[in-house]
Phi, psi and omega in degrees: 000320180298315180298319181295316178301314181296321179298313181291319188284322194240341189242316190300314186298310181294320180300311180296318182299318179296318177296317179295318180297320178298320178293314180294322184299333180289339179260326183206145181245034178286139179303329182295344180299331178300318178294318178299320182292318178295320177298317179299317178300315180298314184294314182295320177292323176299314180296319178298317180296318177300319179298316180294320177297317179299320181291322187269325183248321184088162182258015181266356179094357181271130181259006180137173184289326185271342183213135180219156179201145178296153181297329180298323178290323177299315181293324178294322179288331181279338184303314177300327176296321179296315180295319179298314181297318179297318180294317179297320179298314180296323179298323181292341181256348184303312184299316181293317180296318180290322178294322177295325180280323188260348182228205185257165177296326179296316179296323179295320179296317180293317180296319182299321177295315180299321181294318180296322178295313181297328181290346174300331180284347181249008174301322180299322182298313180296320180296315182287325179295327178300320179278321188287324186307310179296325181291321177301315181293322180297309181296323180291319180294331177274000181058030178263080186290334178292316177293325179296316179296315180297316181296322178296315178297318183295317182292319180296317178298317180295318179300311182295317182299317183277334183273322187304313180301322179295314182291324177296319180295320178292317184292326182286328183230059184293320182294316180296317181297318180289327180295341178301328182270354182130147182299333180297335184279349180294345176291348179267022182299317179296318179298316182298318180295319178295317179296323178295317175301315177299322178294324178293317178299319178300314181293317183292336180282341179081197184270060190297309182293322178299316181297316178299315179297322186273356181237032175076012181251032186294328177293319176297319179299321180293319178298319180299314180296327176296315180295315180297325179298320176293318177296325181297318179295315180296316182288323176298315179299319180294316182289324179292000000 
C-alpha cells in the first residue's frame, strides 16, 4: 500500500503528463500544452485512484469482512483531510499572492527562486512523510503507542540529520547559491535566510500534521492550520 500510495502521490501525475506532453508536442508546440498535459495527468490519476478504491473498499460502504462502516461515515471522516489539504494549499500560495499584490514582479521573481532553494531542505520531509503516514496510522490503529512514539522519534531524527547539512550549506553561502540563477537574484539573500530558518523549524518539528491526521486528530490539525494561516497572512504583510 505504501508503494502504491507513493506511486500515485509523487510519480504518476508527472509521468503521465510527460507522456501526454510528448504526444501533444508532435502536433503542436504551444506553451499551453504543458497545462493540458498536467490536467490530463491529474484526471487520469484521479480515475485510477477511484478504480483502486472501488477494488479495495468498494462503493457500497463496506470496508471488509471484519470491519464495516457506511459510506457516509467514511466521507465524514475524510472531510477534515480535505479541509486540511485545502488550507495547506492556500498557505503555500499566500506569500506569492501577497507579494505580487503589495510589491513588484521583480521582487516576486527573486522571492520565488529563494523559496525554491529553501525548499531543497524539506524534500526529505516529503519523502519520509510518504513512508511514515501509513505507519503512523498502522501503529495507532493497533493501539501500540510505544512503537508510534519510537517511530516518531526515528523519523524526526532522520529528517533533521538529512536536512541539516543542506540548510547549513545554503545558510552559509546564500549569495553564492542565489548567484547561480543570476546576479540579479542575490538581492533575495535576506528572504532566503528567513526561509531557511523556517525550513529548519519545519524539519526539527517532525511530521506533526501528518501524525495528527493519522491518529484521529484531523479536526485539530485543521484548526491549527487555520490559525497558522491567519498568522501567515499577518507576518507576510509585515515582512513585505
